[in-house]
N, C-alpha and C positions, 0 to 999 in steps of 0.2 A: 392831448396824449401823443407821445411819440414812441418809437421802437425801443427806447431805453426805459420804458415803463411797462411792467408786466401786470396783467390782471389774472388772478387765480380765483376760480370759483369753487368753493367748498373747503371747509375747515376741518376735514377729517385727516386721516394719516397721510394720504397722498398729497392733499392740498397743502398741509403744513410743511411737509418735506419739500415740495416744489417751491413754495414761497421762500423758505429758508435758503435753499441752495441758490436760487436766483439772486436773492438779496446779498448773500455772501460774495457773489460775483459782481456786485456793484449796481444791479438794477434797482430801481424804485418799484416796489411791489404793493399793489392793493389786493388784499385778501378778503374776499366776500364770504361771509357765513350767515345764513338766514336765521339760524337759531339765536336767541330764544323767541324772536318775534314770529317766526314761522317754524312750527315744530314738525317732527316726523313721528310715526307710530313707534319707532324703536328707541329713540334717544330719550334720556331722562333729565339731562342737565344742559348747561349753557357753555361748558368748557369746550375748547377745541380738542380734537383728537380723542373724542370719547370712544371707549371700547364698548360696543353695544352687545357683543356676544360673550365669549370667554375672556378672562383676564390673562390668558396665556398666549404668547407669541410663538409657541411651538418649541421644538427641540433646540437646545443651545449647543448640541454636540455637532462638530463639523463633519463627522462621518454620516450625518443625516442631512438631507437636502435643505430643510428649513434652517438648520444650524449653520450650514455653509453659507446660505444667503445672508444671514445676519452677520456673519464674520466678514463677508465681502462688504456689506454696508458699513460696518465699523471702519474698515480700511478706507472706504470712500468718504468718510466724514459725515455720516447720517446723523441728523439731529434727533430723530425719533428713536433710533436704536441706542444712541448715547443716553437719552433720557430714560428709556426703558431699563438700561443697565443700572442707572442711578437709583431707580425706584423698584428694584427687584424684590420679590418676596419668595420664600422657599417653595420650590416646585421640582425638586429632584434635578433631572437633566434638562428641564425646560426653562425658558425665560418667561416668568410670570411677573406681573406688576400689580401694585396697588392702583386700582383704576382711578380713584379720585386724585391721588398724589401725582400720578403720571399725567393725567389730563391737565391738572392745574399747573404742573411744571412746564408742559409744552405751551400752554396758553401764556404763561409768564415770559417764556423765552421769545415767543413770536411777538407779543405786544411790546417788549422792550427793545426789539431790533430797530435801529434808527432808520432803516430803509424799508420797513414794512408798516403799512397802514391797515389796520383791521377795521372792516366796515360790516356792521351787523345789519345786513339788508339782503333781501331775496333778489337774485338776478333772474330776470324773466326772459331775456334774450341773449344770444351770443354776441358779445361786444364786437362791433365792426372794426374798431381799431385794435391793433395787436402789439405785441404778441399776447396770447391768451392760453391759459391752461385750464381745461375743464376737468375738475376732480370732484364732481358733485355727488358721487356715491350711488349706491344701489337704490336709494329712495329719493332720487332727484324729484324736485317739485314739478307739478303738472305743467306750468307754463314753460319752464326751461326744457322739460321733456319734449314738449311740442316743438320748441325751437330746434332742438337737436334732431328730432324726427324730420323736420323740414330741411335741415342741412344735409342729413345723411341719407334720407329716403326711408320710407316706412319699412322697407324690406330689410334694412340693416340695423334696426333697433329692436331689442328684445326686452321683455318685461318680467321674465322669471327664468330661473335656472331649472333645467330638467337634465341633470348631469348623470351620465352612465359611468359605472366604475371602469377603471383602466388597469390592465395587468401588463407586466413585462413579458415580452415574447419568450425569453429564455426560461421562464418559470412555468411554461405550459407543458404538460405531459403529452407528447406526441405519440406515445404508445397507445393513447386513447383518442386524443383529438386528431383531426385530419383537415387538410386543406381541400376545399371544394366550393364551387358556386352551384346554385340550384340548376338542375338540368345540365350540368357541366358547362355553364356559361361563365366565363371569367377571363381576366387579362393576366393575372399572375399565374405562374406555373403551379398547376394543381388547384387553381381557383382563387378568387379574391378574398374569401372568408376562411377563418379557422372555425371548425365546428366541433362542439362537445356533445356527443350523442348520449341520450338517456333511454334506458328501457323503461317499461311501465312502472316497475318497482322503484327505480331511482327517481323517476319523475314524481311519483306520489310522495316519497320521502322529502324531496325538495320542496314541493308545494306546501306540505304540512308544516315544515320548519319556517317557510317564508311567511305563512299566515300567522304563526305563533310569535314571530319576532317582534321586538319592541321598536316602536317608531318614535321619531322626533316630533314632539307636538308642534303643530302649526301655530304661528302667532295670530292674534285676532285679525289683523289687517290682511293676512294671507287667506284665512278662512273665509273672509268676507269678500274677497276679490273674485268676481264672477269669471275672470279670464285666467285664473291662476293655473288650473289643470286642463284648460281647454286644449283638446287635441293631443294631449301628452300625459296619459295617466301613469302614476307610479305602478311599478310591476306588481306590488303587493295588493294594490286596489283592484287591478285587473284580475289577479288570481282569485280574489274573493268573489268574483262574479260567477264562478262555477268551477267544478273540479278540472275540467279540460279547457278552461278559458285560455290559459297560456299555450297549451298544445295546439290550439286553433288560432293563436295570435302570434306573438313574437317568437315563440318556440316551435312554430309549425315545422314539420320535417319534410314537407313536400319537395320533391326534386332532389333529394339527398339520399345517399346510401352509405351505411357504415362499412368501411373496407374490411373490418374484422368479421362481419357476418354476411355481407353482400345484400343485406335487407335495409329497408327504410326504418330508422329508429322511431320510437314512440314520440320523442321530442328532441329538439336540438337547440342548444344555446350557441348563437353565432357571435364571433368576434371579428371586428372590422379594424383594419389598420388605422392608427390615429395620428401618426407623425411621419414625416417624409423619410426618416431613417428606417422606418419599419421595425422599430424596437418596442413600440407600445401598441396595444390593441384594446379597443373598448367593447364592452358587452352590449350588443345591439338590443335596444328596447328595454334596457334595465335601469332607466331612471327610477330612483327609489327614495323613500323618506325614512328608511330604517336607520337606526343608530349605527355608527361606524363599527363598533364591536360586534353587533349583530350581523352586519354585512360580511365581516371577516369570517364569522362562523358559518352562516348560511350559504354563502357563495362557494365555500370550499366543498359543499355537497355536490357541486356540479362536476361530473366526471372529467378529468383532465385538468381541473383547477385546484386539486387538493393541496398542492404546494405553491400555489400562485403567489407572486409578489404584487400586491396592489399598490400602484403608485398614486391612485386617486380613488376614493370611494364615491358612490353616487350621492346625489342630493337633489332636493327640490325646495327652492325658496324664492321669495319675491326679490327680484334683482333687475334693475334697469342697466343694460349694457349694450354696447355697439358691436357690430360685426367687424372686429379689428382687422382681420386679414384683408378685407376689401377696402378699408378706410384709412389704415395707418401704415406708416413706414416703421422700420425697426427702431427708429429714433423717437417713436411715439408722436411723430409729426403727422398731421393730416395730409393725405395725398391731394386733397382738393384745395387746401388753403395752407400755405407754407408757414404762416405764423400762428397756427392753431395746433395745440397739443392736447391729448387726452391722457389721463393718468388714473390709476386706482381701479376700483371695481367696475366703473363705467367703461374702462378699456378692456375688460375681460380678465382682470387679474384677481386671483382668489388668495385669501390668507392675509393676515396683518402684514407680515414681512414682504409679501409680494406687492401689496399696496404701497408700502414705503419705498420699495425699489422702483416702482413706476413713478412715484412722485420725485424721487431723486433724479431719474433720467429726464423726465419732462422739464423739471426746473433747471437742470444744468443745460439742457439743449435749448430751452427758451432763452436763457441768458446768452448762450453762444450765438444763437440766431440774431438776437438783438445787436450783438457786438460784431457781427460779420465774420464769426469764426466757423470752421467746419463743425458739423454736428457729430455727436458721438454715437457709435454702435458698439456696446460692450462685446468682448470676444465670446463666441458660442461655447467655449470650454468652461466659462464661468456660469454660475447659476443665474445671475442677473441677465447675462447675455442670452443664455438658453431660454429663459422664460420670455424675454421680449421677442426673441426669434420665433418662439412657438405661437404666441398670440397674433403675430403679424404675418405668419406664413402657414398657419394651419389650413386645413380644408375649410373654405368659407361656407360650404353647405353644411348646415347644422353645427356651426361653430359654438363651442361652449367654453366658459371661463376655465382657467387653469391655475393651479398653485405649484410651488416649487417641488420638483421631484427629479431624481437622478435619471429617469427615463428620457428626459429632455436633452441631456448633454451627449456629445458624440461618444461613441464607444472607446474604451481604453485600447491602446495599441497592443498591450500585453494582456494575456489571460490571467485574471486574478480570481482565486477561489475564495468563496465565502462572502456573504453580503456585507459584513462590517469591513473586511479588508478591501472590498471593491469601493465602498464608500470612502474609506480613508485615502485610497489611491486617487479617486476622482477629486476629492477635496484638495489633496496636495497639488495636483495638476491645476485645478481651478485657481488656487491662491497664488501659485507661481505665475500663471498667465496674467492674473489680475494685477499683481505687483509690477510686472514688466509693462503692462499696458498703462497703468496709471502714472508711472514715472514719466511717460511721454506726453502727458496732458498739460 
């Protein structure tokens, strides 16, 4: 095996995209997929690129972040988005596909490519010869997981998502919310945290709604996992332990005073800065398994968040992923091994389109590495660039996977009123920058 041969581990969205992009650039690619010989608890068939959750790839409108990312991928020549477009089913403004036809078509394209060899076999170790793309997904097999743990260190490998919701800073009502750290300790002016205070009545109303909200059912293999909720309980599970469990837990108000009253609130929801630009804040301790619509309704009962723009909702599910900020460069290249790349959910990317984007970049850069060319880092104004910049530059402490959202891109230079108008302006800028960037490739 030489450097003009690429090994891709995993036949999901990211792995198929990576294999295709590298093969299109002249590399001989061996794509390993362990199914159907070794199955996972979530997959049902043997096709590549099986969609195991929804059949929707999200919004197709470019004034929405997922839609912009898909349009960028179209312009970059993505196989997976091209195939999704060809097997689209009616879904309003979203891109939804026929699962079976989509997966069958991807499998046919991959197996017909003269430079790709599909091997139905479990990979139990990281190949020593490279380059290699690991795109083994959230349900990576136990032997490969152990190999990745040995390579990354046990502190940098996670086995479930415990994701807190994120809001845009500009959508928080500071007539109610205030900046402060407990006991006035903090580095930012006014404190490190944004605090949303609750009186007793507001707290009781919030807890009642939280307990009554509909949850996403856990899958059997998640319910049976003894480590799944270890040390990180969903906020609704904690609330069910007693009327004041949250007020004595993540919503404890000690060391804080509401500037409006001069007194300590009954409870406080704290928000912590989530990105370097300071435009996104996450709700501390609010990992949750509520359905997204329920989160949107219940979290708006928090004073100061009534008009919040949520760029990510909370979730908890089984997911093997690495601590990308400590391990990866923005090229998705390993910091410790130059010819090793990670892509897809195992790299901390969420959402179908995000996984495809990671596969595109890892495949292209693996090919460029093999051919002695400079590696690519997409511009931060683009959604693909902003997403890769986030997962490789986020705070490594408590790193959590991320999907495409406009809170990741740099602010617009001009002030634009209205959510849709801002989305359109961001999309225009992103596509202009992308077109100029890709002409030089």
